[in-house]
Residue, then its C-alpha position, 0 to 999 in steps of 0.5 A: m764934516i767928513s764921515l768914514f764908513t767901514i763896510s764888512l760882510s756879515q757871516i750868518t749862522h744857520t741852524i738845522h735840527a736833527g730828529s726822528y729821521y729828519f733834518e729840518p730844513s732838509e735843503i738850504t741855500i747859504n752864502q760862502g763863509d756862512i756857518v751851519e750848525w746841526i742841533n739834536d732834537g732827540g735820538l742818536h745822530d751824526v752829520n756825514a758828508e763823506v760817503n752816502s750811507i744809502n749807496n756807499m758812493n762818495f758824495n763828491n762834495p766840494e769838501s767832506f766832513n763827518s761828525p761824531s754821533t751824539s744822543t744828547v738832546g739840544a747838543i750841537i751835533y756839528t758846526h761847519e763853516f762853508n768857504i767853498p761854493g757848491t752843493y753839499n749833500y749829507d746824511c745821518s749814517v746811524g743805522s738806517h736813518a738815511l734810508n728812512g729819509m734823514v738826508g739833506s743838501i746845502t747850496v753855497n753861493l759864491s759871495s759877492n764882495t763889491v761895495v755896492d753888493i754889500i750896502v744894497g744887501s744891508e739893512d744898516h747902510n741905507t743912508l750910504e746906499a742912497a748917497v752912492i746912488a745919488a752920486e751915480l757911483a754904483d758902477d764905479l764901486s761895483a768893481e773889485g776894491p778896496f775903496t774908501v768912501f767919504a760922505 
């Protein structure tokens, strides 16, 4: 019997809540390609990753983004897919929200695309992981692909 496994990276959606002078969590670390959505817990808020609302200096993020403001409770204020690794600082530019602590930071890690990194980090590929380790293929499959793995 021959089995062919297809291995792909999973894109994860992270949620940040925005409310009375807070983003929760205020700091997160994600992987390249992940998505972040900001949800309004109440009040009028936006997501500003262009110009710091406290000192009027450019955030100098790997890329800039800015959302319209909303006061609808439960609404998605903004959604962003992070494809460029680095640190992104942002704030709420409504009124004095940023000055009162409504600031946040997202660290985007460079994704690893090797077969070994994918299967070791996956809850769905335990049998394949054991086979790769038993066959002593971890070093060979840690290089750039593509690879076809038959088990």
